[in-house]
C-alpha positions in Angstrom: 0.0 0.0 0.0 2.8 2.4 0.8 4.5 1.7 -2.6 1.2 2.3 -4.3 0.8 5.7 -2.5 4.3 6.7 -3.3 3.9 5.7 -6.9 0.6 7.7 -7.2 2.2 10.8 -5.7 5.2 10.5 -7.9 3.0 10.2 -10.9 1.1 13.4 -10.1 4.4 15.2 -9.6 5.7 14.0 -13.0 2.3 15.1 -14.5 2.8 18.6 -13.2 6.4 18.7 -14.6 5.1 17.4 -18.0 2.4 20.1 -18.2 4.9 22.8 -17.4 7.3 21.4 -20.0 4.5 21.4 -22.6 3.7 25.1 -21.7 7.4 26.0 -22.1 7.5 24.3 -25.5 4.5 26.4 -26.5 6.2 29.6 -25.5 4.4 30.1 -22.2 7.5 30.7 -20.1 5.5 31.9 -17.1 4.5 28.3 -16.3 6.2 26.7 -13.3 6.3 23.2 -11.9 6.2 24.4 -8.2 7.4 21.2 -6.7 8.4 21.8 -3.1 9.7 18.3 -2.5 13.1 17.8 -0.9 14.0 14.7 -2.8 15.9 14.5 -6.0 12.9 15.0 -8.2 11.9 18.1 -6.2 15.3 19.6 -6.4 15.4 18.9 -10.2 12.0 20.5 -10.6 13.2 23.6 -8.8 16.2 23.9 -11.1 14.0 23.7 -14.1 11.9 26.5 -12.7 15.0 28.7 -12.1 16.1 27.9 -15.6 12.7 29.1 -17.0 13.2 32.3 -15.0 16.6 32.9 -16.4 15.4 32.0 -19.9 12.6 34.6 -19.6 14.9 37.3 -18.5 17.2 36.6 -21.5 14.3 36.7 -24.0 13.1 40.0 -22.5 16.6 41.6 -22.9 16.9 40.3 -26.4 13.4 41.7 -27.3 14.4 45.1 -25.8 17.6 45.1 -27.8 15.7 44.2 -31.0 13.3 47.0 -30.4 16.3 49.3 -29.9 17.9 48.3 -33.2 14.6 48.9 -35.1 14.2 52.3 -33.5 17.7 53.3 -34.4 17.1 52.1 -38.0 13.9 54.2 -38.2 15.8 57.2 -36.8 18.5 56.8 -39.4 15.9 56.5 -42.2 14.1 59.5 -41.1 17.2 61.5 -40.8 18.5 60.6 -44.3 15.1 61.0 -46.1 12.3 63.0 -44.6 14.5 65.4 -42.6 16.8 66.2 -45.5 13.9 66.7 -47.9 12.1 69.1 -45.5 15.3 71.0 -45.1 15.7 71.3 -48.9 12.1 72.4 -49.1 12.7 75.1 -46.6 15.7 76.4 -48.6 13.7 76.5 -51.7 10.9 78.4 -50.0 13.4 80.9 -48.7 14.8 81.5 -52.1 11.3 81.9 -53.5 10.5 84.5 -50.7 13.7 86.3 -51.4 13.2 86.4 -55.2 9.6 87.6 -54.7 10.9 90.6 -52.7 13.5 91.5 -55.3 11.1 91.5 -58.3 9.8 94.9 -59.4 6.2 95.7 -59.5 3.4 95.2 -57.0 3.3 91.8 -55.3 0.2 89.7 -54.8 -0.5 89.7 -51.0 -1.9 86.3 -51.2 1.4 84.9 -52.6 3.4 86.6 -49.8 1.0 85.1 -47.2 1.2 81.6 -48.7 5.0 81.7 -48.8 5.3 82.9 -45.2 2.8 80.2 -44.1 4.7 77.5 -46.0 7.9 78.6 -44.4 6.3 78.5 -40.9 4.9 75.0 -41.6 8.3 73.8 -42.9 10.1 75.0 -39.8 7.6 73.2 -37.6 8.0 70.0 -39.7 11.8 70.2 -39.2 11.4 70.5 -35.5 8.9 67.7 -35.3 11.1 65.5 -37.3 14.1 66.3 -35.1 12.0 65.5 -32.0 10.8 62.2 -33.5 14.3 61.2 -34.5 15.6 62.0 -31.0 13.0 59.9 -29.4 13.7 56.9 -31.7 17.4 57.1 -31.2 17.2 57.6 -27.4 19.3 55.2 -25.3 17.6 52.1 -24.0 17.7 50.6 -20.5 18.7 47.2 -21.9 21.8 48.9 -23.4 22.8 51.2 -20.6 20.8 50.6 -17.5 18.2 53.0 -16.1 20.5 55.6 -14.5 22.8 56.0 -17.6 19.9 56.1 -20.0 18.1 58.8 -18.0 21.3 60.9 -17.6 22.0 60.8 -21.4 18.4 61.6 -22.2 18.2 64.6 -20.0 21.6 65.8 -21.0 20.6 65.6 -24.6 17.2 67.2 -24.2 18.2 70.0 -21.9 21.6 70.9 -23.4 21.8 74.7 -23.9 18.5 75.4 -22.1 20.0 76.6 -18.8 17.5 74.3 -17.0 19.0 72.7 -13.9 18.1 69.1 -13.5 18.9 66.3 -11.1 18.3 62.6 -10.9 17.6 60.9 -7.5 17.4 57.1 -7.8 16.9 55.1 -4.5 19.6 52.4 -4.5 17.2 49.6 -3.4 14.6 50.7 -6.0 17.2 50.9 -8.7 18.6 47.4 -8.0 15.0 46.1 -7.9 14.3 47.5 -11.4 17.6 45.9 -12.7 15.9 42.6 -13.5 13.0 44.3 -15.3 14.4 46.2 -18.4 11.0 46.2 -20.0 9.4 48.1 -17.1 12.4 50.4 -16.8 12.1 51.1 -20.4 8.6 52.4 -20.0 9.7 54.7 -17.2 12.4 56.1 -19.4 9.9 57.0 -22.1 7.5 58.5 -19.6 10.4 60.7 -18.3 11.4 61.6 -21.8 8.0 62.9 -22.6 7.6 64.7 -19.3 11.0 66.4 -19.5 10.3 67.3 -23.3 7.0 68.9 -22.2 8.7 70.9 -19.5 11.3 72.1 -21.8 9.0 73.2 -24.6 6.0 74.5 -22.7 6.6 75.3 -19.0 9.4 77.9 -18.8 10.8 75.8 -15.9 14.2 76.5 -14.3 14.6 73.2 -12.5 13.5 69.6 -13.2 13.8 66.7 -10.8 13.4 62.9 -11.7 13.0 60.6 -8.6 12.7 56.9 -8.2 11.9 55.5 -4.7 10.0 52.6 -3.2 8.1 51.7 -0.1 7.8 48.0 0.5 6.9 46.5 -2.9 5.4 49.8 -4.2 7.6 51.9 -6.5 7.3 55.6 -7.4 8.6 57.4 -10.4 8.2 61.2 -10.3 9.1 64.0 -12.7 8.7 67.4 -11.3 9.4 71.0 -12.7 8.9 74.5 -11.3 7.3 75.9 -14.5 4.1 77.8 -15.1 1.8 74.7 -15.3 -1.1 74.1 -17.6 -4.7 72.8 -17.7 -4.4 69.0 -18.1 -7.9 68.5 -19.6 -7.2 70.9 -22.5 -4.0 69.2 -23.4 -5.4 65.7 -23.3 -7.7 66.6 -26.0 -5.1 68.2 -28.3 -2.0 66.0 -28.0 -0.8 62.4 -27.7 1.9 63.0 -25.1 -0.2 62.8 -21.9 -2.3 59.9 -23.2 0.9 58.0 -24.2 2.3 58.5 -20.6 -0.9 57.3 -19.1 -1.0 54.2 -21.4 2.7 53.4 -20.6 2.0 53.6 -16.9 -0.9 51.2 -17.2 1.4 48.6 -18.8 3.4 48.4 -15.6 2.2 45.8 -12.9 -0.3 47.6 -10.8 0.6 50.8 -12.6 -1.1 54.1 -11.7 -0.6 57.5 -13.3 -1.2 60.9 -11.7 -0.7 64.4 -13.1 -0.8 67.5 -10.9 -0.2 71.0 -12.4 -0.5 74.5 -11.1 1.2 77.9 -11.7 4.0 76.7 -9.4 4.9 73.7 -11.5 3.9 70.3 -12.8 4.3 66.8 -11.2 4.0 63.5 -13.1 3.8 60.5 -10.8 3.8 56.9 -11.7 3.4 54.1 -9.1 3.7 50.4 -9.6 4.7 47.0 -8.1 7.2 44.4 -9.1 6.5 40.7 -8.9 8.8 38.8 -6.7 9.5 36.0 -9.2 9.7 35.5 -13.0 9.3 38.0 -15.8 5.9 39.4 -16.7 5.0 38.5 -20.3 
């Protein structure tokens, strides 16, 4: 009877291991055997679970690197095609404007107005393309780590602006995020958007980026001392705030909060990190 009981229990444990192996073969790396036995089979099952954890981390990093390579390729393509053509278009419109002013006789006011409007639109297009290219070619967490990626991004965005900025990353929180490059990448993009908005619209003199944690709850804050704005009005006219909100919601337990007043704007993202494995 004892032998039958042991054989039945072992069969069940093997069945759990087989189902986990089938799930891994189907690409579901979140599956685990969860065998707590202290015998050889239990220890082997636990090693397989750890192997699945490690494999999931490797796949996440490789996916992040692949995304980075594609972003860099798109940035190069935009720089070498659309940006160069918009620059050439701006030069041609400038020449046309100059020639129209030199020609004798009375000028058509409509022509002058159209040329000025086209020049303005071309200038805006060049600035938009430069902004898109910068975002595509921004450093990634998988390549550099969160601290270096944020430092490089803020240095690039705020160069020549006379805006003082500082980065405050809690050591425990930073190490906790080290195993989650896909989550840290979302924080990088949220910070990039928030800092860009401060630079372009707020007239801020100081920007502060902070990462902290309390227990298993993490906080990511970007704060400036600018003039503020009315969030509801900007939600309806631009994608930036909506994108930040969507990125925050991709984080485990992610919450997004925006507070703005004449004394400044604060973007806050809070989230949790699972204790094991990699979120798919």
